[in-house]
C-alpha positions as a printed NumPy array, in Angstrom:
array([[ 75.883, 116.31 ,  84.661],
       [ 76.474, 113.707,  81.946],
       [ 80.003, 113.748,  80.568],
       [ 80.544, 113.182,  76.843],
       [ 82.182, 109.911,  75.868],
       [ 84.946, 111.436,  73.737],
       [ 88.473, 110.078,  73.952],
       [ 91.382, 112.433,  74.599],
       [ 89.431, 115.13 ,  76.459],
       [ 90.088, 116.647,  79.87 ],
       [ 87.219, 118.45 ,  81.568],
       [ 87.633, 120.767,  84.51 ],
       [ 85.534, 122.864,  86.857],
       [ 86.81 , 126.431,  87.2  ],
       [ 86.12 , 128.822,  90.073],
       [ 87.173, 132.454,  89.658],
       [ 87.388, 134.516,  92.845],
       [ 86.699, 138.248,  92.639],
       [ 86.408, 140.967,  95.273],
       [ 83.425, 143.296,  95.843],
       [ 84.618, 145.481,  92.943],
       [ 84.665, 142.408,  90.674],
       [ 88.464, 142.573,  90.413],
       [ 90.168, 139.224,  89.842],
       [ 91.814, 137.746,  92.977],
       [ 92.369, 134.037,  92.362],
       [ 91.344, 131.02 ,  90.305],
       [ 90.926, 127.345,  91.147],
       [ 90.816, 124.467,  88.664],
       [ 89.478, 121.038,  89.597],
       [ 89.685, 118.096,  87.181],
       [ 86.299, 116.587,  86.497],
       [ 86.915, 113.902,  83.926],
       [ 89.605, 112.456,  81.731],
       [ 88.894, 110.073,  78.945],
       [ 92.254, 109.308,  77.387],
       [ 92.776, 105.673,  76.499],
       [ 96.375, 105.521,  77.773],
       [ 97.605, 105.13 ,  81.33 ],
       [101.317, 105.528,  82.04 ],
       [102.36 , 104.973,  85.638],
       [104.957, 103.154,  87.694],
       [105.769, 102.126,  91.242],
       [109.368, 101.722,  92.346],
       [110.703, 100.595,  95.686],
       [113.459, 103.116,  96.485],
       [116.14 , 100.471,  97.122],
       [116.548,  96.902,  95.854],
       [117.745,  95.734,  99.295],
       [116.556,  96.603, 102.822],
       [117.708,  95.444, 106.256],
       [115.353,  93.513, 108.543],
       [112.598,  95.743, 109.978],
       [113.795,  98.758, 107.954],
       [111.05 , 101.113, 106.734],
       [110.139, 100.56 , 103.069],
       [109.885, 103.654, 100.872],
       [108.397, 103.646,  97.395],
       [107.706, 106.145,  94.646],
       [104.501, 106.226,  92.601],
       [104.692, 108.154,  89.333],
       [101.961, 109.244,  86.928],
       [103.355, 110.106,  83.479],
       [ 99.858, 110.874,  82.161],
       [ 97.893, 111.697,  80.204],
       [ 95.121, 110.615,  82.64 ],
       [ 94.555, 111.695,  86.2  ],
       [ 94.766, 108.568,  88.356],
       [ 94.213, 107.592,  91.929],
       [ 96.576, 105.52 ,  93.989],
       [ 95.329, 103.21 ,  96.711],
       [ 97.053, 103.636, 100.072],
       [ 96.216, 100.005, 100.884],
       [ 99.555,  98.444,  99.874],
       [100.154,  94.693, 100.099],
       [103.509,  93.   , 100.676],
       [104.11 ,  89.337,  99.841],
       [107.044,  87.117, 100.86 ],
       [108.311,  84.428,  98.516],
       [107.967,  80.911,  99.993],
       [109.558,  78.431,  97.594],
       [107.49 ,  79.074,  94.408],
       [104.517,  80.896,  95.969],
       [103.888,  84.372,  97.39 ],
       [102.477,  84.589, 100.94 ],
       [100.827,  87.815, 102.137],
       [102.615,  89.597, 105.009],
       [100.314,  90.862, 107.778],
       [100.368,  94.562, 108.487],
       [100.953,  95.604, 112.111],
       [ 98.477,  97.731, 114.053],
       [ 99.104, 101.473, 114.083],
       [100.926, 102.712, 117.167],
       [100.85 , 106.185, 118.629],
       [ 98.639, 108.76 , 120.34 ],
       [ 96.028, 108.897, 117.551],
       [ 95.396, 105.19 , 117.007],
       [ 91.974, 105.186, 118.672],
       [ 90.509, 107.963, 116.515],
       [ 91.234, 106.362, 113.123],
       [ 92.259, 108.106, 109.934],
       [ 91.254, 111.671, 109.157],
       [ 89.222, 111.786, 105.962],
       [ 89.112, 115.13 , 104.217],
       [ 86.501, 115.139, 101.454],
       [ 87.32 , 117.012,  98.262],
       [ 85.179, 119.922,  97.16 ],
       [ 83.928, 117.921,  94.183],
       [ 82.872, 114.311,  94.06 ],
       [ 85.577, 112.432,  92.168],
       [ 84.338, 108.879,  92.752],
       [ 84.866, 108.104,  89.069],
       [ 88.628, 108.156,  89.766],
       [ 88.725, 106.194,  93.04 ],
       [ 90.228, 102.694,  92.859],
       [ 89.131, 102.105,  96.478],
       [ 88.192, 103.926,  99.702],
       [ 91.823, 104.888, 100.454],
       [ 92.572, 106.498,  97.073],
       [ 94.601, 109.686,  96.678],
       [ 94.651, 111.771,  93.487],
       [ 97.799, 111.854,  91.382],
       [ 97.7  , 114.284,  88.449],
       [ 99.739, 113.756,  85.261],
       [103.426, 114.557,  85.576],
       [103.474, 114.158,  89.36 ],
       [104.677, 111.577,  91.839],
       [104.169, 110.712,  95.481],
       [106.591, 109.139,  97.943],
       [105.01 , 106.599, 100.295],
       [106.515, 105.211, 103.497],
       [105.394, 101.763, 104.65 ],
       [106.364, 101.45 , 108.304],
       [103.845,  98.897, 109.582],
       [105.519,  95.74 , 108.314],
       [108.075,  93.594, 110.179],
       [110.108,  92.028, 107.408],
       [112.681,  89.304, 107.984],
       [115.32 ,  88.013, 105.566],
       [113.85 ,  86.961, 102.216],
       [112.511,  87.97 ,  98.803],
       [109.43 ,  90.251,  98.753],
       [107.106,  91.964,  96.343],
       [104.995,  95.069,  96.866],
       [101.599,  95.3  ,  95.148],
       [ 99.41 ,  98.398,  94.766],
       [ 96.208,  99.397,  92.964],
       [ 96.271, 102.412,  90.638],
       [ 94.095, 103.867,  87.883],
       [ 90.446, 104.872,  88.071],
       [ 87.207, 103.235,  89.104],
       [ 86.737, 101.837,  85.574],
       [ 90.402, 101.179,  84.738],
       [ 92.156,  99.458,  87.637],
       [ 95.718,  98.238,  87.443],
       [ 97.829,  96.195,  89.869],
       [101.462,  97.285,  89.829],
       [104.232,  95.481,  91.666],
       [107.924,  95.737,  92.398],
       [110.265,  93.258,  94.076],
       [112.941,  93.804,  96.732],
       [115.097,  91.771,  99.093],
       [115.462,  91.937, 102.86 ],
       [118.825,  90.997, 104.357],
       [120.042,  90.64 , 107.972]])
C-alpha cells in the first residue's frame, strides 16, 4: 500500500473481532503511518549523580505528535580532558546468555519507524524507563547517547551525569 504524503495525518489499521453471531467482542488499532513534521521527545538520566558501578536508570519520553522508536543500543561516554571516550559494555551474564535476545515480531511491518534493529515503539504521550546494568563506571563525568525518531527522521539525544566514589 502506498501512503499519501500529507502532513499532520495519522493512519491506522483496525481489526474488529466478532463472534459467530457477528456480535462485537473487541477491537485492535495498530498505527501504520504518521507524517507530522514535529518530533517532541526527551531522555533524562534519573539522577545527576551515581556511585561507582551503580545501575544507571533513564527515562525516555515521547510528547508527540509522532509515533517514534527508541533504540535499545545506548552508548555511554566518559569525559577525558576535552574529549569523550566511549565506555565498553560488559557481556551479558546469566542463564540465558547463550540463547541471545528474544525477538517478537509485531503483527504489522513497521520498518518505517525503526531507527535500528533494536528499536521499540513509543507512542505519543508515553514514556519508557530503561535500566543500563552492563556498564562498570568509575569516578568521572559521563554522557549517555541514544537514537530516537523514525527510519527517515533520526535524532541523537544525550544527557550528562556524574559518577562519584
